[in-house]
C-alpha positions in Angstrom: -0.7 20.5 30.3 -2.6 22.0 33.2 -6.1 21.0 34.2 -7.7 24.1 32.5 -6.1 23.3 29.2 -7.2 19.7 29.4 -10.8 20.8 30.2 -10.9 23.2 27.2 -9.4 20.5 24.9 -11.9 17.9 26.0 -14.8 20.4 25.4 -13.5 21.1 21.9 -13.2 17.4 21.1 -16.7 16.7 22.4 -18.1 19.6 20.3 -16.3 18.3 17.2 -17.8 14.9 17.6 -21.3 16.2 18.0 -21.2 18.5 15.0 -21.7 15.6 12.6 -24.9 14.7 14.5 -26.4 18.2 14.0 -25.5 18.3 10.3 -27.7 15.3 9.4 -30.6 15.7 7.0 -34.1 15.8 8.6 -36.0 12.5 8.7 -38.6 11.6 6.1 -41.6 12.5 8.3 -40.2 15.9 9.1 -39.6 16.6 5.4 -43.2 15.6 4.6 -44.5 18.0 7.3 -42.3 20.8 6.1 -43.5 20.3 2.6 -47.1 20.4 3.8 -46.5 23.6 5.7 -44.8 25.3 2.8 -47.7 24.3 0.5 -50.3 25.7 3.0 -48.3 28.9 3.4 -48.1 29.3 -0.4 -51.8 28.8 -0.8 -52.5 31.3 1.9 -50.1 33.9 0.4 -51.8 33.4 -3.0 -55.3 34.1 -1.5 -54.0 37.1 0.4 -52.4 38.4 -2.8 -55.7 38.1 -4.7 -57.5 39.9 -1.9 -55.0 42.7 -1.9 -55.3 43.1 -5.7 -59.1 43.4 -5.4 -58.7 45.9 -2.6 -56.3 47.9 -4.7 -58.6 48.0 -7.6 -61.5 49.2 -5.4 -59.2 51.9 -3.9 -58.3 53.1 -7.4 -62.0 53.4 -8.3 -62.8 55.2 -5.1 -59.9 57.6 -5.8 -61.4 58.3 -9.3 -64.8 59.0 -7.7 -63.2 61.4 -5.2 -61.4 63.2 -8.0 -64.6 63.5 -9.8 -66.2 65.1 -6.7 -63.4 67.7 -6.7 -61.3 66.2 -3.9 -58.2 65.8 -6.1 -55.5 65.3 -3.4 -57.5 62.7 -1.5 -58.3 60.9 -4.8 -54.7 60.8 -5.9 -53.5 59.5 -2.5 -56.1 56.8 -2.6 -55.1 55.8 -6.2 -51.5 55.6 -5.2 -52.4 53.4 -2.2 -54.5 51.2 -4.5 -51.6 50.8 -7.0 -49.3 49.9 -4.1 -51.7 47.3 -2.8 -52.1 45.8 -6.3 -48.3 45.5 -6.7 -48.1 43.9 -3.2 -50.8 41.5 -4.1 -49.0 40.4 -7.3 -45.8 39.9 -5.4 -47.6 37.8 -2.7 -49.2 35.6 -5.4 -45.8 35.0 -7.0 -44.3 34.2 -3.6 -47.2 31.8 -2.9 -46.7 29.9 -6.1 -42.9 29.6 -5.3 -43.6 28.3 -1.8 -46.1 25.9 -3.1 -43.7 24.5 -5.6 -41.0 24.2 -3.0 -43.4 22.3 -0.7 -44.3 19.9 -3.5 -40.7 19.3 -4.2 -39.9 18.6 -0.6 -42.8 16.2 -0.4 -41.8 14.4 -3.5 -38.2 14.2 -2.3 -39.3 12.7 1.0 -41.6 10.2 -0.8 -38.8 9.1 -3.1 -36.3 8.7 -0.3 -38.9 6.8 1.7 -39.4 4.4 -1.2 -35.6 3.8 -1.7 -35.1 2.7 1.9 
């Protein structure tokens, strides 16, 4: 074996030995922080979703008023935009609840593993 081959082999062996270190689960404190972050993100997404839904409803009403004034095309465009915002808001609310649940699960998991040790 020449020196280059030995160098490559030693690098591969070193990498194989370090892979197990990278694959370890995060510590209890990090899991707790991650859970908190997920919960906060979920709550923020829920609030943003509610705001978007309200905005969508307002845009729909404004579109109706524009149509009543005779500005049909502008009114329809605003109504479509309002519907899109409402759907986006609903989606964000669902996403927020999912994230919040994941965060709570992570926190509970970290608390349980902390108690077992």
